TIVOTOR-775555 format. One record per residue (C-alpha): residue in three letters; y, z, x. Coordinates in steps of 0.02 Angstrom, whole numbers, plus 50000, padded with zeros to 5 digits. Last residue first. Layout:
TIVOTOR-775555
ALAYZX...
end
This chain:
TIVOTOR-775555
MET492555047349025ASN491895064148970VAL492305070049152ILE492415058449299ARG493345044549222ASP494335030349303ASN493515014449235VAL492145003249298ILE492575004849482ARG491514998449639ARG492205004549796PRO491834993849960GLU491745005750136GLY493005001850268GLY493854984350315TYR494574968650237GLY495484954550339ASP493834941650282PRO492824950150152LEU491784960850175VAL489814960850176ARG488474971150082VAL489204974149901SER487554977549805PRO487364965349675ALA487514971649489ALA486514977149331GLN485154986549427ARG483794993149290CYS483595008849199THR482245011949112GLY481805021348935ARG481385007148832ASP482215013548697ASN483745023748783ASP484015005248881CYS484885009849042VAL486064995949144PHE486085002549339LEU487875000449442ASN487565003849620ASP488915013149719VAL487725019849834TYR487605005449957GLY486035009150104ASP484884998349991LEU484795009949860ALA485665025249843GLY485995029249670GLY487905029849591ARG488615020649450LEU487705020049264VAL488015009649124PHE487515013848947ARG486135004048807ASN485835010548636ASP487345012848536ASP488024997948637LEU488894994548797TRP489365010548850GLN490245014849005VAL490375026549150LEU488965038949149ASP488905044049337PHE487365044249440GLY486685055749583ALA485435052349716GLY484275070149735ASP482625058349749VAL482885041149834ILE483005027349716ASP481805013549781ASP480545015649636PRO481935008549516VAL482505021449385ARG481535029649226LEU482555038049062GLU481845050948956LEU483075055548839ALA482805067648724GLU482845062848559GLY484305067348444THR484345047648384ALA486255043748395LEU486645056348498ASP485405053248633TYR484835069448704THR485195078348884ALA484275094348920ARG485155102949053GLY484445102449232GLN486215104949305ASP486545088549234GLY485275079249176VAL483715073649263LEU483425054149289ARG481515050149334GLY480785040849491HIS480285057949568ASP481985065549527ALA483495056249499THR485065065849469PHE486025062549300THR487995066149258THR488755064249081SER489525054648961LEU490455053848813MET489945070548756ALA489225080348598THR488915099148647GLY487225104048608SER486545115248454ASP486225100448352ALA485405091248487THR484495104148565ARG484805116348722GLY486175107148796VAL487085090548813VAL487265078848690VAL487515060948721GLY488605048148638ARG488875034648510GLY488845041548315THR490525040248320ALA490925057348200ARG489815065448336VAL491145060848481ASP492675068648350ALA491645085348341ALA491445086948524LEU493195080248548THR494045095348432GLU492835106948515ALA493545103648690ASP495225104448625GLY496505095848513PRO498195101148426SER498915089448285ASP499985074748291THR500335061448153GLY500065042948122THR499045046247979SER497485035348012LEU498055032948195ASP497615050548229PHE498825057048366VAL497765071848466SER498765084448582ALA498235094148724GLY498775110148797ARG497385109348950LEU496315094148889ASP496195086249024THR494895073249047ASN494725066849235GLY495405051849292TYR496545058949446ALA497465068249321ILE499355066549347TRP500215061849194SER500135080949122ASP501095081948979SER499605078148861TRP498635065248781TYR496885064048658VAL497125047448558ARG496175046948384GLY495495031948301GLY493875032448381VAL493795042448521LEU495115038448650VAL495325051348781GLN496835058748904THR498065048248869SER499625052249005CYS501445059048986LEU502895055949086ASN504525067849102LYS505295059548968CYS503685065448855ARG504545078148735PRO505505063148655VAL503515057048592PRO503885041448475HIS501975033948400ARG501785013148422ALA500265009848337VAL499454993748310VAL500134984248438ARG499344966648461LEU498014953548524GLU496964954348365SER495424961448466THR496144968248597ASP497034981048460TYR498434991648559VAL499055010048560VAL500665013148628LEU501175031848637ALA503015030948639PRO504425035448773THR506365033548686LYS507585041548830PRO506545035448969ASP506495017648907SER505265009449002SER504075024348973ASP502755018648876PHE501105027348870TRP499465019248842THR497925016948737VAL496505003948702LEU495705000748544SER494244987348514GLY492854996348473THR491475008548559HIS491985019348729GLY493695019348685ALA495025013748806ARG496265022748913VAL497925016849020LEU498595031249123GLY496775034349190GLY497105034149373SER498925034849425ARG498305049749562TYR497775033649658THR499835032549690GLU500925017449699THR500985018249503ARG502765008849457PHE503615014349294GLY503785008749106LEU501755008249084THR501984991249031GLY500974978648892ILE499844966548826GLU499764952248967THR498654939548916ILE497074931349012SER496094919648946GLY494074916748992GLY493444934349021ASP494014940648870THR495794944548989PHE496724959048972PHE498344961849056ILE499444977149085ARG501084979649176GLY501524996649294SER501964987349450GLN500414994149526THR499344986049419THR498154990549281VAL496844981149186VAL495924979249002ALA494254970149015GLY493374960648870ASP493194960248686ASP492024977148652THR493374987148760ALA493254991948963ASP494544999749074LEU495244995949232TRP496145001849384GLN496904995149564PHE497534977949513PRO498084963649589VAL499234949649503PRO498864932949406MET496954941049389ASP495544931149421VAL494094932249311THR492304932149356SER491064928449198SER489174934049166GLY489844950749113VAL491694952349138HIS491834954149334VAL493664956449405ARG494594949449539THR496434950849582THR495964966949707PRO496984982649745ARG496834989349916GLY495775008749917TYR494705002550057TYR493964986849974LEU493964987249790ASP492604979649695ALA492884976449503TYR491694979349338VAL491434975949167LEU489764976649085ARG489854964248920ARG489864976248768GLN488644973848597ALA489574975648447PRO488514987748319ALA487514976948204LEU488384972048034ALA487534974847887PRO486744959747802ALA487584954347668PRO486914955847471ASN485934942247383PRO485494949547207ASP487454957947221THR487024972347097ARG488654973946965HIS489184989846878PRO490514985346741LEU492274987046764GLU493255005446727VAL495085002146735VAL496015015946792PRO497785018946713PRO499175013046825ALA499835026746951THR501335034446897HIS502815026746994ASP503525031747180ASP502155022047268HIS502245020447451ARG501265037547496THR499815032447362VAL499605017547440VAL499425024047615ALA498425038847551ALA497295026047465GLY497035014047633THR496695030047722VAL495455036147585ALA494445018147586LEU494395018247771VAL493715035447801VAL492445029147688ALA491855014947757ALA491755022247914ALA490575034947836ALA489555021347799GLY489495012347943ALA488915029248039VAL487535031747907VAL487205013147917GLY487225017548132ALA486125031448109ARG484985021448004ARG484585007348143ARG484425021448269ARG483355031148186LEU482145013948139ARG482255010748354LEU481935027548388GLU480325026648270GLY479625009348345ARG479865017048527ARG478705032248473VAL477505020448409VAL477235009348565ASP477325025348658ALA475855032848541LEU474965016848565ASP474845016748755VAL474144998648767GLU472744994248894PRO472534975048925PRO470374972048897VAL469374970349052VAL468514951849055ASP466714953149118ASP466084951448959LEU467124936948923ARG466284928649090ARG464464932149042GLY464774925148861LEU465474909348939ASP464174906549072ARG462934908148916LEU464004895848826SER463784883448977THR461794887148986THR461744883348796MET462654866248854
end
């Protein structure tokens, strides 16, 4: 027995304790706390906006003197409801071959075959929105399929990319409906409720207008309908869903709107002075991601510089585009030369500081198709 205990003691002495980077653990914990605080602040701000909007609507429709204010005794709920966590989106994408439309869309772990081929798609918190060459628009939650609207004309050119736009957070999607050329209208649709929440007539858009970007409840749109998927804010207007009115919009108002959502990146010298954006580009350099043109890039929610690692087999100089947000902490990058295929998808986790491949590379082309496959997540190139 004594010999066995002595041997056991020697074995324990030979065990090397695991190395723990306490500084990194503390830093990751602080990032999570900052993110939670930012989420609470953004939620409180949204509640205030809704309250003010509701009051404005009531006031607008009341022609009589407001009733006297009755002060109720203050009560504290001993069991308050827990704060709602930000919605987590599922990864949405499709694969095109040689520029041809497809019928198959991936929504998280589900694969859905749409009733007609499509060439453009976008994502909401609830699933995928796809646009067909005939102009018909469909939504799928990964199971059921619903036709939700139309552009009112055929879109047989790749230049039509980006005519249907979803926000980087929430359930809203927007487009222009030109079914009746005399009364074209900007449509805002809620995919969680499966209904149109706004139809805003814009008579001057008889020659076709296009939505440029949707941030929160504000839609940036312009008279130019061919944008190749870029965000073009020249001469842009902003439709505010809460007021039902238009106002001029530009890069500065867009940056302010992005900051108001609490989700995005900041590119510039500091998190406070830089420009808040929905998306940006990165380049791989010795296993880490470097911001666009070497500029510092920060997490909007925490104000911390992004420090992200990519898989070891990513070559230096490989480029990436930020194409989708899954929640306040995770986003999707498209690009990177991996196994000879450059259109891969990676999910990056800001807290963990890592990016992992999120969808298998496409290596074998289906029968009857030719050319290189192209993976689509949305039509954004700049600022989503």
